[in-house]
Residue, then its C-alpha position, 0 to 999 in steps of 0.5 A: m301283116s298289120a295295116k298302117d295309116a298315112k303317117g306310118c302308125k299301126k291302125e288298131p282294129p275297130k272296137k266291137e260294141p257290146p251287144k244291145k240288151d234285149p228287153c224281152k230276155p231275162q237279164p242275169k241277176k247281179p250278185k247280192l250282199p248276204k243278208p245280215v244275221m238278225r237272230g241272236l244279234h243282241m246276244a252275240q254282240t253282248m258276248r263279244n263285248i264281255y270277252t273284250a272287256v275281260a281280255l282288256s281287264a286282264t291285260a290292264g291288270i297284268c300291265f299294272y302288276f309288271l310295270y308298277r307293283r313289282p318295281h314298287r315292291a323291289v324298292f320297298r324290299e331294298f329300303y327295309e333291308n338297309y333300314d335300322t329301326e333303332k337308328a330311326f327311333n333315336r332320330m325321332m326321339a331326338a326330334g321330339i316326335f314322341d309325347g311319352a318320351p321327351p328328347e334327351g336333355a329336355e326337362k319334363k313339363k309338369k302338368k298342373 
C-alpha cells in the first residue's frame, strides 16, 4: 500500500542523491569527438569540388538543351516548312532592298 499525507495525496519516495565522486578514484573518460582527417584533405576537397562542378555543368547543359534549344529548333523547323523563298524574294524586291535589282516600275538611276 502506498503512504498518504494529511491531504490524502500519495507521498513520493525520497529521491536518492547521486553518489559523490571520490577524487582519488579515476573517473570514466567522456567520449571524445573523432579527430578530423588532415592527411590528403586538400586533395579530397579538390576532388569533391571537381565532381560537383562536372555534375552541375552537365545538369545545366541538359537543362539548356531540353528547355531552350529543342523548342527553338522546333520553331525554326516549323517556320522553314511553310517558308516560300520566291514569295519572300518578290516582297523584298518590291520594297527596294536589293541594289542590283530595282523595284518593278522604277527606272534605273544613271550614274555619271
